[in-house]
Structures are given as structure tokens and as C-alpha cells.
Residue, then its C-alpha position, 0 to 999 in steps of 0.5 A: m604016421g607023421l611021416g605019411k602026414a608029411c607027405e600027404i601034405l607035400n603031395q597036396e602043396r608042391e606044385k603051388e609052392a614050386a610056382y611061389l618060389i619061382s615067382l620069387r626066383d624069376r622076379l629078382k632074376d629078371r630085375i637084376f638082369a635088367e638093371l645089370d650087364e655082365v652077369y651070368i646064371n650058373g647051371s641050367w636055368e630049365h634044370r633047377l630047383p624052384g627056389n634056387l638061383n646061382i649068379s655071377f658077377a663079372f668084374v666084381e670081388g665076391e668077399s666085397l659083394l658079400m660084405g656089401i649085402n651082408d645083410i641078406a643070408v646068401s652064400s657065396g659058390s656052390a653048396c659043396t665048397s660054401a665052407t672054403l675060399e676056393p672058386s667052386y669045382v662045381l662052378k668050374a665044371l659048369g664052365a665058370g672061370d676062376d673070377l666068375a667063380h669067385s664072384s658067384i652068389r647062391f640065393g635060397f628061396g622058401r615058403f615064407n620069403t616075400v616079394e617085398e623081400v626079393d625087391y629089397v634084395a634086388a635093389k641092395l644087390i644092384d646097388v652095391v654091385k654098381r658101386l664095386r663096379e665104379l672102383s673097378p679099372l677091369y670094368e672100365m677097360h671092358k666098358e672101353g671095349i678093350d679085351i681083358s684076356k688079351v692084355q699083357w700085364a707086367a709082372e711085379g718088380s720086372a725091369h722096363 
């Protein structure tokens, strides 16, 4: 009987709750994309769970980003690889390179999350990404128009 009642409640509330979760997810995405460049959605935007947002931040090291937002409950990579430091094979299969897979953050939204929490997360995340990018010589090169993929890097200890 309990399972039947749970299914009844789910059937009654599913669309309303999905719409609420989508509004929170879209609010966070919109705030991030309004303030930051070189941000990428991982996976299909049209075919995703209402309470899921997985984003990669180019020119940001993932572990530093997680440390900067340590008061926010998020995960790195995909759910399949959240317990490992390896780049997510799921994100790589979706087309993300190792650098973007390492800088991805997965946000989950639930019925008890609020607009105020989303706004706090957006502000904190944007601030941390901007600060980390200020320390990134690669981001500086990118802003100057240098194609980093074409740069020939000298190996350590090589003769000049």
C-alpha cells in the first residue's frame, strides 16, 4: 500500500516538481553563462533530468575549483566516476577532452532547494572561476588570441 501511495503522489506532483527543478537549473546556467566565457554544458541540453546540470569550465583546474566552493555540495565529473581522480569516461564519450572533463562540476537540484541557494551558488562559483582564471597563464594566452592547441611546449630539461 505504501508503494502504491508513493506512486500516486509521484504521478500527481511529477510535472510541477520537474518544472520547479528546471527553473532552478536554468537560473544557475543563465547566471553562469552571463558572467563567464569558455563554459560548456556536458551532455544534451534537451535530454537531461530536470535536476541535473553538468558544466565544464575551461582554463580552471577542477580540484582547485572544488576547494574554492567547498561549502557547496557538488560533485566533479559524472556520477559514474565521482570516486576517482581520472577524467570521466562518460564526459569523454560525450566529446569533452581530458582538460574539460577534469574541470567539470555536476550540480543536482531537489525539491527543497531554493532560488536564494541557487543565487548564492552562482555568485560564489563565478567569483571562484574568475579568481582561478586570473592565475592561469593559459587563460591569459587564450584572451590574447593565442591558439593554445598549436603551441609547441618545451619539455622540461631539454637543451636550448
